N, C-alpha and C positions, 0 to 999 in steps of 0.2 A: 504494500500500500504506500502511496506517495506521501512524503513528509512535506507539509506546507508551512510557509513562514508567516510573517506578520499579516499578510493580506487575508489569511484564513480568519484571524481574529477580528479584523476590521469588517469583513463581509458578514461574519457571523453576528456581530453586534448590530450591524445595519439591518439585517433581515429579522433579527429577533424583535426589533421594534416596529418594523414596517409591514410585516406580512398580515394578511387578513385572517379572519377566523373561519374561513370557509373550508379548510381542510379537515379530514376525518381523523380528529384526535391525534394529529402528528404521526399518521401512519408511516412506517418506514418503507422506503421504496423497495419494491419486490424484485427478486432476481428472476432469471429466465425460467425457473421452475415454479414461479408464483409464490415464493416464500421470502421473508425478510429475517429468518432466524439467524442468530449469530453463527451457528455452526456452518450453515450454508454459505454465509458471507465469507467466513475464514477460508473455506475450501476454494473460493474463487480468487484468492489473492494473486495467484500466479497467472491468471487469465487476463486477456485484454478487457479492461473495464469500460463498459459503454453505458451511458445514461440517456434515456429517450423520454421525451415529454408526452407524446400521444401514442395511442395503441398501434397505428399503422407502422410507424418507424420502429417501435419496440418489436413488433412481430417480424418485420423484414430483417432487422438486425439479428434476432435470434435464429432466423432461418438461414441467413447467409453466413453468420459467424459460427454456428454450430457449437461444438465442444471447446472451441478455442476462445470463446468470449463469455463474459459474465455481463448480461444485459439487465440493467436496473430500470424499472418502470417508475418514473417520477410521479405521475399522477395517481392519487389515491383511487383505488377501484370504487366504482359505483357513484362517483361524484361528477358534477357537471363541469366540463373541461374549461369553459370560457372564464369561469370565476376563480380558477386556481392561481395561487401565488406560492412560491417556494417557502418552506419553513427553514429554520436554522439547521435542522437535521438533513433536509434536502441539500443544503449548501455543502454539508460535509461530503455527501455523495458526489456532487458536482466537482468539488475541488480535488477529489481523489480519483476522478475519472481520467481515462485516456482519451475518450471520445464523448462528445456531447452532441446529440442529435435533436434538433428542434424544428418545428413546422415553419416558423418564420415570425417576423416581428408583428404581423397583423393578427396572428393567432395567440402569440405569447409575448405581449408588449413588455412584460417584466424582464425579458432577456436583455433588453437594451442597457440595463443597469449593471450587467455582470459579464457580458460577452468579452469585452476587452481585458478584463481582469482574469478571466479564465484562460484566455490566450497567453497572457503573461506567465501563467503558471503551467504552461506547456500542455494544456488540454486542447485537443483538436476539436474546434467548434464548427459544426456543419449546419448551415441554414439550408434545409432541404427545399426551400422555395426558390433557391437560385436556379436560373435557367428554365424556370417554369413560367409561362405567360399567364399571369394572374388576371382573373376577371374582376371587373369593378361594378359598382351599382349601375353605371351607365349601360354595361353589357346586359344587365337584367331588366332594363327599362321596359322592354316589350311585354314584360309580365306584370307591370304595375298599371293600376288604373289611373286615368287622368286625374290630377289633383292630389295624388299621393305625396305625402311628405316623408322622404327617406329618413329624415332625422340625422343625416350625415351627408357631407359633400364628397362625392367620388370615393365612396368607401370601397375597400378592397375585400373581396371574398377569399378567405383563407382555406376553404374546404376542398382544395385541389385533389386530395387523395381519394375522393369519392369517384373519380374517373379512372377506371383501370385500363382504359383504351391503349392499344399499342400503336395506333396510327398517330399522325401529328395531332396534338403536341406531346404525346408520349409521357403523360403525367406519372403513371406508376413506374414506368421504366426509368425515368430520370431519378425518381426516388431510390429505386433499387441500385442503380449505377452509382449514385452519390454515396450510398451506404457501403457498397462493395469497395469503392475507391478509398473511402476513409479507413476501412479495416485494413486494406492492403498497405496503406501509407504507414500506419502505426505498427503493423505486423507483417513486414515484407516477406518473412520466411514462409508465411502461409498464404501469400497473395494469390497463387494459382488456385488454391482450394476455394478461396472466397469468390473468385471469378467463376468457378464451376457452379457454385451454389447460387450465385447471382443469376447465371444463365438459366438454371433450372427454375428459379422463381419467375423469371421473365416468361418462360415457356408456359408455366401455369397461368400467368396473367393473360397471355395470349389466348389460351383456351377459354378462360373466363370471359374475356371480351367477345370472343366468337359466339359463345353460348348466349350471352346477353343480347347481342345484336340479332341473332337468329330468333330468339324468343320474342323480343319486343317488336320485331317486324310482323308478328302474327297476333298482336293484341288488337282488340276492337277499339279501345280508347288509347289515345296518345297523351293524355293529360293526367298528371299526378296531382291529386287533391290532398293537400297536407293540412293538418290541423295545428301544426307547430311551426317553429322557425325552420325554413327550408334550407337544408345544407347540401342539397343535391343539384345545385345549379350547374356545376361542371358535368355531372352525370347526364342531366337532362339535355344540356347543349350538345353533348357528344352523341347521344342516341336519338336525337330528333324529337324530344318530348317537350310538352308544355307543362306548366305547373301553376297552381293557385294555392294561396295561403292567406289566412286572416292577418298575417303579419306583413307589414311593408318592409321589404328588404330581408337581409339574412342576419342582421345584427342580433345577438342574444338579448340586447337591451330594448329591442323593438317591442311594441305592445300591439295586440290585435285591435282592429277597429270594428265597430258595429256594422259599418257598411260592407266590409270585407267578409265578415261572418255571414251576413245576409246574402251576399253574392255567392258565397260558397254553397250555402243551403239551396239557393235557387238553382245553381248549376247541377247539383245532385238530383234535385226534383225534376228538372227539365231534361236531363240527359239519361236518367236512370242509372247513374253511376252507383256501384254497389260497395265502395270502400273509401275510407279516408285514412290517411297514414299519420302516425305519430312518431315522435323522436324517442330515442333510447334514454333511459335513466332520468326522465322528467315526467312528472305527473301530467297526463294528457287531458287537462281540464277543458281546454277549449275544444279539442277534438271530440271529447265525450259529449259536450253540449250539442255539437252538430250530429253526432251519432244518435243521441236521444231524440232529436228533432226529425231526423230523416230515416232512421232505421238502417243506415249504412253500417258495414262491418268496420271495426277498428283494427287496422293492421300495422305492424311495426316496419318502419323504414330506418334501419340501423345505420347511423352516420359513422360508426367506428371511431368516434373521438376517444371514447373510453369504453370499458367493459365492466361487467359486474365481477365481484370476487369469484363467483361460481364459474363464470365464463373463463376467467384467467386461469383458475386452478385446473380446469378441464382441458386446457391447451387450445382453446378456441383461436382460430386464425382469421386474419383479414379476409382471405379468400373464402373461407367458410361463411363469414358474415355476409359477404357480397352474394354468395349463392343463396343464402336464406332470403336476402332482399329480393333476389330475382324471383324466387317462388312466390313471395308476397305480391310482387308487381304483376306476375302472371295471373294470380288470383283476383287482384283488384282491378286490373285493366282489361280483363276478359280475354285470356289466351285461347286461341282457337287452333 
């Protein structure tokens, strides 16, 4: 385990006083086996230490790194990802890491305070949004009703990982390559193995993309009706889908409007749509109101920001989550 100097104490004190109370009782970051037990952490001392903020990069890193890496999942399981800020205990993990993987400044704005300091401590910091063409609120404008107030000017949509497509712009492949390159850089002796595992992951993503494309070409409806904040803008854009939500924009701070709820209910009644989708790990109150009014089914569209403790311990993967989403989309959109 790396020994850190004065910066360790400075950062620890800063975050001890600045973190929010939204984390789950200071949960210790979990390792690739879904445990934060001291014995498991001691056994990982000789491995490459990787810390990942959200589930997709955690899952990709443990897949590509295999037995050569100890991947710590920073986000407490079962919590809403957008409200997370690191605890002092999290800072210990970050300062002792060899590689830090994060989604980008628009998903994790708290990283702006620590990235340069981590680099000074020889932590390889990887912003996985680099080289990915991020969508903005303007790109989503065709989904907004006239007169909508976005509540933010030219906001950036950070949910690029929901697009597993292998054609341009290669969202998931760029993520996989960035992680493979990072592991090879800090552990050149095993670089060839990392590239083999990266290629295998890409092949699985290609298969997933092909199956999504084929299935969605055979659905009667091409509109996803969401009762929550819609994190699938990249996915919808890639696969030629429209979407409606009671929330203006994709910001977790957005609030539903009565006009949008009414419009969604009218759409269900007029089109005969049989399902409305909700987000993972959040009480679907608004979606349930619409279900109660229309009799539509309530189906999960899992954004893979985070997973439950049970999902993590069972070894759930990003690809499995996306296949589950595909089954729910086929059910809700009328697969023929």
